[in-house]
N, C-alpha and C positions, 0 to 999 in steps of 0.2 A: 387380510387387507380389505376394508369395507368400501363400498361404493361412495359413501360420504367422504371418506378420507381421500380417495382418488379425485373426486370432484373438487375438494378444497385445494388439493395440490395443483390441479390444473388451473384453477382460478388464480392461484398465487403466481404461476408462471405466465399467465396471459396478460398480466399488468404491463409487461414490457419494462424497458429501462430507458431513461432519458439521457442521451449521449449527444454532445455537441462540441464542435471544434476539437475533436479528439481522434487519436489513431489507436485502434485496438488490433493487435496482431491477429492474423487469421487462426492461430492455434490457441489464442487466449479467450476467456469467457467472462462476461459480465452478467450476473443474474438479475432477474426482474426486480423492479422497485428501486434500483440504484440510479443515482444522479451523477453523471460523469461530465466534467467541463474542463476544456483546455488541458487534457491529460493524455499521456501515452502509456500503453501497455506493451512491453516487449513479449517475446514468445513464451508459450506454455505457462502463462500466469492466469489466475482467476480471482474474481471478486464476488463475494457472496451477496445475499439479498439485502436490500434496503441500505446500501452504503451511499455516502456522499463524498466524492473525491473531486477536488477543484485545484487546477493548476499544478499538476503533479506528473513527474516522470517515474514510471514503475518498471523495474527491470524484468528479467526473465525468471521463470520458475517461482514466482511469488504466490503466496497463499494468503488471501485476505478474507477473513471470516465475515459473518453478517453484522450489520449495524455499525460498521466502522466509518469514522469521519476523518478525512485527511484534507488539510489545507482549509481554504475559506478566507473570508475577508477579516480584516482587523478594524476594530472601532478606534477612532482617534482619541485616546485618553487625554492627550495634551490640549485638545480644543476645549472651549467653554462647555460644550455638550457633545456627547457621543452619539446622539440620536441621528438616524439617517434622514430626518427632515431638514438637516443642514448640509447634506452632501449630495453629490451627483449620483445618478443611478436610481432605480426604483426603490429598493430597500424595504419593500413590503408596507410602505406607508402611503396615505392618501394625499397628504399635504406636503408641499415643499416651501420652506422659507428662504432657502439658499441652495446653491448647487456647487459648494466648494469641492475641489478635487482632493480625493484621499490618495495616500501613497499606494503605489501599485502592489498587488498581491505578490508575495514572494513565492518562487518555485520551490516545491517540496520534492525531494529526491529519495526514492526507495530503491536500494540496491538489489542485486540479484538474489534469489533464493531466500527472501525474507518472508517470515510467517507472522501475520498480525492477527491476534486473537479478537474474538467478538467484543463489540462495544468499545473498542479502543478509540482514542482521539489523538490525532497527531497535528500539532500546530504547523501553520504555514511556515515555509522556509527551512524546516528541519531536514537534515540529511541522515538517513538510516543506512548503516553500512551493510555490505554483503553478508548473507548468512545469519542475520539477526532474528531473534525471537522477541516479539512484543506481547506480553501477557494480556489476557482478556481484561477489559475495563481499564487499561492503563491510559494515562494522560502523558504524552510525550511532548516536552517543551524544549528539549535540547538535542543536538546531534548525538548519534549513537555510533560507537565504534563497531567495526565488522565482527561478526560471530559472537555478539553479546546476547545474553538473555536478560531482558529488563522487564520490570513490572512495577505497578504502584501509581500513586498520584501525589506528586509527579513521579514519572517512571525513573527507577534507579537500577543500577547494575546489580544483578544477582550473582552471575558468574559468566565465564566464557564457555561456549559450547565445547571447544577442544583446547588442548594445550597449544602453545605458540608454534611448536615445530610442525604440527599438523596444519594449523592455520596458514603458516608460511608456504607449505607445500601446496595447499589448495589454491593459494593465490598464484603460485608458479604455474600450476596446471590449467587454471581457469576453465574448469569443466563446463561452466555455463555458456562458453563460446563453442563447445563441441557441436557439430552438426548432428542431425537426428540419427544418422547411420552410426556415427562413433558413439553416441549415447547408448544406442541399442547394444553395441559391443560390450560396454563396460557397466551397464545397468545392474547386472547380477552381483556386482561387487559393492553397490552403494550402501549396503547395511554395515559395512566395515570400512571406515576411512583408511585404516592402515592397509588393508588388502587392496582397496581401490588405488591408492597412491603407488603401492608396489607394482601392480599390474600395469599402470600407465607408464611408470618409469622403466619397465622392461621393454617397452616398444623399441 
């Protein structure tokens, strides 16, 4: 590992992240370069470098890779023009001809234990179910059912992570609500859903 590499890594981390009107659980992490607005992160979740997340509720144990975009404003396609020079807010322009009010940004909801791959884009107002995998570079425009694996532009279902019997059991157990002590007890079984379910049911 060279000195130049370490210096570049340090500079990357020193940029910091821009977080406003948001609640990040103490066990969760937002990497530098990310822009987080009106968003909540529940426990043990993380967001990678250079993400933009606006008006979103993110569950526990979520894994968000680098360069992911979630939420954001919608341009009013039904107006004469979609340019921000005709709507309220700054919008990155120098001149304002009008300040018409746009529709409020819809809340995006990311369920527990969701993995979102690098460079994915998730439209505002979308609900992503618990246990879902969103493939890298995907564009998600519609709600996704729990424990789905989706990918593509627009994102489409590839398959479910588990069969329905396991999914139903996981929903009954709701392991994402376990406290840290209970998680520590069962963590050794997490590589096998069947073993994990059996051990919990033996309580």
